[in-house]
N, C-alpha and C positions, 0 to 999 in steps of 0.2 A: 781478232774479236768481229770484224765485218763479214767473216764468212761462216764463223758461228751463229750471226744473227742471221744471215741469209738460209743458212741450213735449216735453222728454226724458223722461221717465217715460210719456207716451203711446206715444212712438214705441217704445221699447226694450218695453213690452209690449203690441205690437199684434200680431198672431196672421201678419199678412206678414212682419213685423221678424224675427221668431224662425224662421218658416219659410224667410226668406233665408238668416239667419246658419246653420241647421241644414245648408241646400243648398252651403255654402259651406264647411261643415266635410267633407259629403263628398266635395266636389268636391277640396277641398285633399288629400284621402286618395288620390283616384285618380290625382293629379298625381303625387305619391309613388311609384305604382304605375308608372306611365310610365315614372320615371326609371331604374327597374331594366331596362330594356331600352336597353342599350347604342347600340344604331343610332338608333331613333328621339329618343332623347334627344338624340343627337348633332344631328342632322336639324334640330330644333325645338327647338334650346337656350334662344335666345332668346326665342321664344311662352314657353317653359315658364319660365324666370326672371322673365318679366315676369306672369304670371297669379300666379305664387308669391308675388311681391312686393305685388300688388293685394290677393290675399287677407289677407296680413298686416296688410295697412295698414285694410283692412275690418274687422278683429278689433279694430285699434287702435282704429278710431272708435267700436265697439260697445261696448268698455270705456270709451272717455271720455264716451259717453250714458248708460250706467249710473251711472257717478261722479256727472256734473251732475244726474242726478234726484234723487241725495238732497239738492239746493238746498245749505242752509249747512252740512251735516254730510257732507261727501264721503267723510270717511273710515270712514264707516259701512259704506260699499261691502266694506271689507274685514272686517268682522263673518262675513260669509257664508264659510265654507270652501271652498263651489265659488267664489264669486269669488276669491278667493284663488288656487284650484287654476287656474282661465283665465287669471287675471294672470301668472302664472308660464311658463305654456305659451307665451303670446304674447311674454314680454319673451323667453324662449330663441331664438325664432324672429326676434328683432330681432337678434341679437349678430351683427355681422360674421363671415363666415366666410372671408374671403379671405385669401390666403397666410398662415395659421395650421395648427398641425400638428391640429387639433382640428375640422377642416375635416368630417370621415366621421361624427365622433361627432354633431354638430350638425345634418349632413344626417339622419342615422337621427331625431335627434332630433323633426325636424317630423312625424315622425308621429303623435307625441303629441296632435297637434290633433284626431284622431278620438276622443280621449277626452274631449272637450270637449261631446259628443253626450251625454256623461252628465248634464251642467248643463241642456240642454234635453229631455230624457225622463225623467220622474219615475217611472217603472217602474225605468229603470237605477239612479238614484239610491236607490230603496228598494233593491233589491238591493244597491248597494254599501254602503249603509248596516247592512245586515243581516250581512255579511261582514265589518265593522269589529266590530259589535257582539258577533258570535259568536267575535272572537279570544281574550277571557278565557276563554271555558267551552271551545275549542279546545285551549286551551294545555293543561288537565286530560287530554283526550283523548289529546294528543301525549304525554304521560306517561307514559300507559297503554299507548299503542302501543310506544312506546321500551322501556320494561320488558319486554314482550313481544317483542321484537326480540332482546333482550339476554339472556332467560332461554334461547330458542330458539335464538339464536346459539350458545353458549356449549356448550346438549345436541348443535346438530349437529356443531360441532368435536371433542367428545370420540367420538361415536358414528360421522362417518363421512368423519374428518379422515385417517385413513389409509389407507383406500380411495380416496377422493374428494379427494387435497389443492388440486386447483382448484377447487373450491366450497368446501371445509368444512376448508382446510389451517389456518388460524386464525380467531379472532374476527371481523376485519372483514370479511374474505373470506365466513365464514359469512353475514353482516350483508348483503354485496352478493348474495349469492345469495337471501336471504329477500326481498330487495326484490325481486328478478326474479319470484320465485313469488308474491308477494302482488299483481302486476300479472296473474297468472293467463296470463302469456305462456311457454310453452316450460316450463313447471313439471314437465311430464311424463316429458319427456326425463332431467330431472335425478333424476326419480325412478325412472324405469327403471336407472338406471345402479347403485341402491344396492336395488332390489326383484327384479332378475332375476340369474343369473350370468352371467358372459362369456360371448360367442357365439364359438365356437370352430370354427365351422363344419360340425360334425357335423349331422348329420340329425336328432337326439333332438329334441324340445320343449324349448327354453326353460322351466326351472322356477325358481319363486319359492324364494328362498334366507332370506328374513326379511320376515316382515310389519311389523316395527317400522319400517321407513322411510315405509308406506303411512299407519299411524296419525300420524307425525310431520310430513308434510306436508298430510293431509288434516285434522287439530287445527288445525294453523296457520292453514291457507286459513280454517278456520270462523270462529276465534276474530278473525282478521286483518282478513279480508276481508269475512266477512258479517257480523259483530258491530261491529266498532269501524269501519270502512267506514261503516256504518249510525248509527253513536251522530254520527261528523262532520255525516251530512245531517240526522239530527235536530237538532242543535243549530242548524246555518243554516236549517232549517225554523222553529225556534223562535224565533230571532232574526227571520226574515221576518214572522212573525205580529207581534211587538212593534213592529216598524217599522210597519207596515200599520198597526195601532191607534191607533200614534201619528200617523200621517201622517192619518187619519179625523177623529181629536181637533182638529189642526190645522187642517183646511178645516171643521171644524164650529164651532169658535171663530171662525174668519175671516168664516163664514158668519152665525153670530151676531152678529159685531160689527156687519156690515154691515146686519143687520134692525134693529139698536138704531139704528143712523144713521139708517136711512129713518123709523123711528117719532120720533125726535128733530127730523129735518126736517122730516116732517108738522104734528108741536107748534108749530116756530117759525112756519112757514107759517099753520096756525091762530091762532096769537098775533097775526102782523103780518094778517092780512084781519081780523081782530076790531078793531086799532088804526085800520085804515083805516077803517071803519065807524063809531068812536068819532068819529075826526076828522072826517070827511064830515058827521056829526050836529051836532059841534060847529059847523062853519063855516055850516051851513043855519041853527041857530040864532042865529049871530052876525048872518047876513046877514039 
């Protein structure tokens, strides 16, 4: 049992094996992309199906080797959330899709295998970990953004609802309009509706009827897009720094543990050499 677990551990930790699995993940994504082209997919249907099944079973072998590498405690494989993530993705790909109404869903679900790249790229794990870590802090930023939307939505409905019922006719239309404004896409057209008098086709230059719409939209963009959006970025960057420090601490602990193990082995070798010398000296005396 120990020999097989050690052998499996050497395989799964080898750089060539990890590179091969990463290549399979990328290749499986390419296969799913090829299947979106109907003519190519129908022409090489058997080959694509065979390669897809081969890749899935390679993933099954990979997971099996990882479980074996834990020796007498195979369930320790599931203590790592990333291992559970890999296991679920491969399990979904093993579900038979023939003659079921879930065919389209399961075919699309195969693209989830690309997400297995996260387990083989530590920087991606760091990024995902930072995003998950920042969720609690992001919740307060979202609450602040919701309050801002609500206040400006009500103000917009009262100020512009009569002249522009399409964008500010009621609260939910105001919120949708404010979301468009927050993306900075086409907000000037919405502003011009309230900023200038309607063009009647006359040659007289268009005049500004009120400056309040300008302050309304500009203040919302400054507070929402410039300040609150930067808060999101700041929260994520702070979480990334924390994740980076944890990763560095983990690596330093591993290295210190390896150094301690090396020192221990050297001491044991020294003791063994001393015992050998004592045994040889005793043999010489007895001889």
